[in-house]
C-alpha positions as semicolon CSV with decimal commas, in nm:
position;residue;x (nm);y (nm);z (nm)
1;M;24,775;17,827;5,620
2;T;24,641;18,157;5,733
3;D;24,596;18,187;6,099
4;K;24,236;18,230;6,219
5;T;24,137;18,525;6,412
6;D;23,995;18,505;6,755
7;D;23,644;18,587;6,634
8;E;23,650;18,310;6,381
9;K;23,759;18,062;6,643
10;I;23,474;18,166;6,869
11;D;23,218;18,127;6,586
12;E;23,349;17,784;6,500
13;L;23,324;17,673;6,862
14;N;22,965;17,795;6,888
15;N;22,865;17,608;6,573
16;T;23,016;17,286;6,704
17;L;22,828;17,317;7,033
18;S;22,499;17,383;6,855
19;E;22,535;17,072;6,640
20;N;22,609;16,857;6,943
21;L;22,308;16,990;7,129
22;S;22,082;16,921;6,831
23;E;22,194;16,559;6,804
24;N;22,149;16,497;7,176
25;S;21,795;16,644;7,184
26;I;21,662;16,433;6,893
27;Q;21,783;16,094;7,018
28;P;21,574;16,086;7,340
29;K;21,258;16,164;7,145
30;E;21,323;15,874;6,910
31;T;21,390;15,645;7,203
32;E;21,074;15,758;7,379
33;T;20,870;15,696;7,065
34;K;21,011;15,346;7,029
35;E;20,932;15,268;7,390
36;S;20,574;15,393;7,351
37;N;20,520;15,184;7,041
38;K;20,654;14,877;7,216
39;E;20,424;14,931;7,516
40;A;20,121;14,974;7,288
41;K;20,203;14,650;7,111
42;N;20,237;14,472;7,443
43;M;19,898;14,605;7,556
44;E;19,739;14,496;7,231
45;V;19,880;14,147;7,267
46;H;19,761;14,136;7,628
47;H;19,413;14,248;7,524
48;H;19,389;13,980;7,259
49;S;19,498;13,716;7,504
50;H;19,213;13,820;7,741
51;S;18,960;13,812;7,461
52;N;19,056;13,460;7,365
53;H;19,046;13,347;7,728
54;G;18,677;13,465;7,791
55;K;18,521;13,301;7,487
56;K;18,304;12,984;7,557
57;N;18,204;12,718;7,307
58;W;17,866;12,535;7,283
59;K;17,985;12,235;7,485
60;H;18,045;12,456;7,786
61;Y;17,692;12,600;7,765
62;F;17,545;12,253;7,718
63;W;17,706;12,121;8,037
64;E;17,596;12,428;8,231
65;F;17,237;12,375;8,114
66;L;17,252;12,003;8,193
67;M;17,378;12,061;8,546
68;L;17,110;12,324;8,608
69;F;16,840;12,093;8,474
70;L;16,957;11,803;8,691
71;A;16,961;12,025;9,000
72;I;16,604;12,144;8,939
73;F;16,482;11,794;8,855
74;S;16,641;11,649;9,169
75;G;16,469;11,914;9,378
76;F;16,128;11,840;9,230
77;Y;16,182;11,465;9,260
78;A;16,284;11,492;9,626
79;H;15,977;11,707;9,697
80;Y;15,753;11,456;9,519
81;Q;15,900;11,164;9,712
82;L;15,853;11,346;10,042
83;E;15,495;11,440;9,958
84;H;15,421;11,084;9,846
85;K;15,566;10,945;10,170
86;L;15,362;11,185;10,382
87;E;15,043;11,098;10,191
88;N;15,103;10,726;10,246
89;E;15,162;10,777;10,617
90;W;14,850;10,993;10,645
91;A;14,649;10,731;10,455
92;K;14,766;10,462;10,699
93;E;14,660;10,669;10,999
94;L;14,322;10,741;10,843
95;A;14,282;10,374;10,752
96;K;14,346;10,268;11,113
97;S;14,097;10,519;11,251
98;F;13,836;10,440;10,988
99;Y;13,882;10,066;11,041
100;Q;13,825;10,102;11,415
101;E;13,520;10,321;11,357
102;I;13,342;10,085;11,119
103;K;13,456;9,776;11,312
104;N;13,281;9,905;11,624
105;D;12,978;9,997;11,416
106;S;12,969;9,652;11,258
107;I;12,926;9,499;11,604
108;T;12,660;9,752;11,699
109;A;12,475;9,704;11,370
110;R;12,449;9,329;11,424
111;V;12,319;9,376;11,778
112;K;12,061;9,625;11,652
113;G;11,971;9,382;11,376
114;Q;11,907;9,107;11,629
115;N;11,690;9,344;11,831
116;K;11,496;9,430;11,515
117;L;11,426;9,061;11,462
118;K;11,309;9,035;11,821
119;Q;11,080;9,335;11,772
120;E;10,946;9,185;11,450
121;A;10,864;8,856;11,624
122;A;10,694;9,047;11,908
123;L;10,476;9,242;11,663
124;E;10,375;8,923;11,486
125;Y;10,270;8,778;11,822
126;L;10,065;9,090;11,905
127;I;9,897;9,093;11,563
128;S;9,788;8,736;11,615
129;Y;9,679;8,796;11,976
130;F;9,471;9,108;11,909
131;R;9,265;8,929;11,647
132;D;9,069;8,708;11,886
133;S;9,231;8,664;12,230
134;S;9,123;8,797;12,570
135;L;9,205;9,159;12,639
136;T;9,110;9,156;13,007
137;N;9,318;8,862;13,121
138;V;9,646;8,867;12,930
139;P;9,935;8,625;12,988
140;K;10,294;8,710;13,084
141;E;10,402;8,650;12,724
142;F;10,163;8,919;12,602
143;A;10,309;9,180;12,840
144;I;10,665;9,096;12,734
145;N;10,585;9,112;12,362
146;F;10,383;9,430;12,404
147;I;10,693;9,611;12,533
148;Y;10,933;9,453;12,282
149;G;10,697;9,527;11,996
150;L;10,587;9,882;12,076
151;N;10,836;10,028;12,326
152;F;11,149;9,873;12,177
153;L;11,282;10,182;11,998
154;S;11,631;10,275;12,120
155;P;11,760;9,914;12,129
156;T;11,669;9,876;11,761
157;Q;11,783;10,210;11,621
158;F;12,128;10,195;11,467
159;E;12,315;10,526;11,463
160;P;12,653;10,475;11,295
161;R;12,946;10,696;11,383
162;T;13,069;10,893;11,086
163;V;13,355;11,109;11,220
164;I;13,627;10,958;10,998
165;L;13,392;10,895;10,707
166;D;13,287;11,260;10,712
167;Q;13,651;11,364;10,724
168;L;13,730;11,146;10,422
169;S;13,437;11,286;10,227
170;N;13,450;11,654;10,323
171;S;13,822;11,726;10,350
172;G;13,929;11,553;10,030
173;S;14,132;11,296;10,224
174;L;13,971;11,018;10,023
175;R;14,225;11,092;9,746
176;Y;14,502;10,950;9,966
177;F;14,351;10,606;9,911
178;K;14,452;10,497;9,562
179;N;14,235;10,184;9,570
180;E;13,933;10,260;9,351
181;E;13,727;9,987;9,517
182;F;13,784;10,151;9,855
183;Q;13,666;10,488;9,724
184;N;13,353;10,330;9,576
185;L;13,273;10,138;9,895
186;A;13,323;10,449;10,109
187;G;13,072;10,628;9,887
188;D;12,829;10,335;9,910
189;L;12,861;10,331;10,289
190;N;12,781;10,700;10,302
191;I;12,463;10,642;10,098
192;A;12,364;10,343;10,315
193;I;12,398;10,557;10,628
194;K;12,180;10,829;10,479
195;N;11,915;10,566;10,399
196;I;11,924;10,441;10,758
197;Y;11,869;10,790;10,894
198;Y;11,585;10,839;10,648
199;R;11,424;10,523;10,789
200;H;11,468;10,666;11,139
201;E;11,272;10,973;11,037
202;L;11,001;10,759;10,880
203;E;10,976;10,538;11,187
204;L;10,956;10,840;11,416
205;E;10,678;10,988;11,206
206;I;10,476;10,665;11,215
207;R;10,534;10,621;11,587
208;L;10,414;10,974;11,660
209;Q;10,106;10,928;11,446
210;Y;10,002;10,570;11,529
211;I;10,206;10,395;11,800
212;N;10,233;10,664;12,067
213;P;9,854;10,730;12,079
214;L;9,799;10,356;12,122
215;L;10,048;10,343;12,412
216;I;9,903;10,650;12,579
217;K;9,553;10,506;12,569
218;H;9,612;10,138;12,648
219;Y;9,957;10,079;12,805
220;D;9,981;9,965;13,170
221;Y;10,232;10,205;13,328
222;N;10,192;10,039;13,669
223;F;10,341;9,724;13,517
224;H;10,611;9,936;13,355
225;N;10,716;10,093;13,686
226;E;10,711;9,760;13,867
227;I;10,939;9,595;13,611
228;R;11,182;9,885;13,596
229;K;11,215;9,971;13,964
230;E;11,533;9,767;14,022
231;S;11,689;9,816;13,678
232;K;11,851;10,100;13,487
233;T;11,614;10,073;13,192
234;I;11,280;9,910;13,120
235;F;11,454;9,669;12,883
236;D;11,701;9,553;13,147
237;G;11,412;9,494;13,384
238;L;11,210;9,320;13,113
239;A;11,499;9,084;13,030
240;A;11,528;8,990;13,399
241;Y;11,150;8,946;13,424
242;E;11,150;8,728;13,112
243;R;11,408;8,495;13,267
244;S;11,231;8,475;13,602
245;M;10,929;8,272;13,715
246;E;10,768;8,585;13,860
247;I;10,425;8,697;13,736
248;V;10,348;9,068;13,742
249;P;9,990;9,151;13,638
250;F;9,952;9,347;13,316
251;H;9,620;9,523;13,251
252;L;9,538;9,699;12,926
253;N;9,379;10,036;12,991
254;N;9,039;10,098;12,840
255;P;9,002;9,744;12,702
256;N;8,643;9,812;12,597
257;E;8,759;10,091;12,367
258;I;9,008;9,876;12,180
259;D;8,931;9,844;11,809
260;R;9,085;9,506;11,731
261;K;9,070;9,551;11,356
262;S;9,225;9,896;11,370
263;I;9,506;9,784;11,602
264;V;9,583;9,482;11,383
265;S;9,608;9,713;11,078
266;I;9,835;9,958;11,260
267;L;10,065;9,687;11,393
268;S;10,079;9,510;11,055
269;F;10,168;9,833;10,875
270;Y;10,431;9,921;11,133
271;N;10,585;9,575;11,119
272;E;10,596;9,537;10,741
273;N;10,678;9,890;10,631
274;V;10,907;10,002;10,910
275;V;11,060;9,728;11,124
276;N;11,086;9,450;10,866
277;T;11,193;9,673;10,576
278;T;11,460;9,855;10,775
279;Q;11,605;9,525;10,894
280;K;11,604;9,346;10,560
281;I;11,706;9,633;10,333
282;Q;11,871;9,938;10,489
283;L;12,044;9,778;10,786
284;Q;12,147;9,465;10,596
285;E;12,287;9,676;10,313
286;Y;12,500;9,868;10,560
287;I;12,626;9,547;10,722
288;E;12,734;9,403;10,384
289;I;12,918;9,718;10,272
290;N;13,078;9,750;10,614
291;A;13,208;9,391;10,592
292;K;13,363;9,454;10,248
293;L;13,539;9,766;10,371
294;L;13,676;9,588;10,677
295;K;13,818;9,309;10,462
296;L;13,974;9,553;10,216
297;L;14,138;9,755;10,495
298;R;14,269;9,438;10,659
299;D;14,423;9,323;10,331
300;D;14,572;9,659;10,226
301;Y;14,699;9,782;10,564
302;N;14,749;9,458;10,762
303;L;14,491;9,555;11,023
304;K;14,325;9,323;11,272
């Protein structure tokens, strides 16, 4: 074998080194590429796993809707129950106040009714007396009936209190009472009260036109002052005088100017169209409606 020269040996060595460097530089790139591909696959798998985890089926949505619906329904139901409870409590308080109001008025109405009957009897006595009896020498009974018949206004006028009734009617509180009969009776009572006040206006008009002129012209105010001097009102003094054996003279003023026929007509009209009618129709109607309401409130709310 021919021996190689030094130059040939150097060239061979350089070639060997170049080949080794080429092999070493390619291998890291391949490794890096493999690692990158592996990481990408891992990320893809991870992404798919997240996608599968976030997906919800119809059952899940159904239960969410059901829970939301139940929460809203429970809230509305609780609010309704609270409102219903408050309305019932408010109705009870109104019922107590209204019961007390009309209970007191029922007592007053009956007293006024009895006074109306007394006034009616007094007018009947006067009508009979003025027809043909003495006008210059009148008995004690005439004086008593003259005052009861013609002066007996305030003891016979019934003025019902309507504070709670007005509140029920005007504020809409009547809706708290679910009993239809109660609502109807409350309305009837309101109408009955209006009729009573209409009768008051009618009576006042007739008194101003017919009764007051008669009193001004013929009433004995000396007798009036004598009877009243030891009492708070003329009616208190008259009641005491009626029970006593005392005789206080009563003299009609201007007896010669008395027109018997005219006075009988005035007293008859006043008795029949004002006193008697108010007692038998308007006042009695109120008393009956009042009694029905009291019974209904006692039964529904255990009132006494």
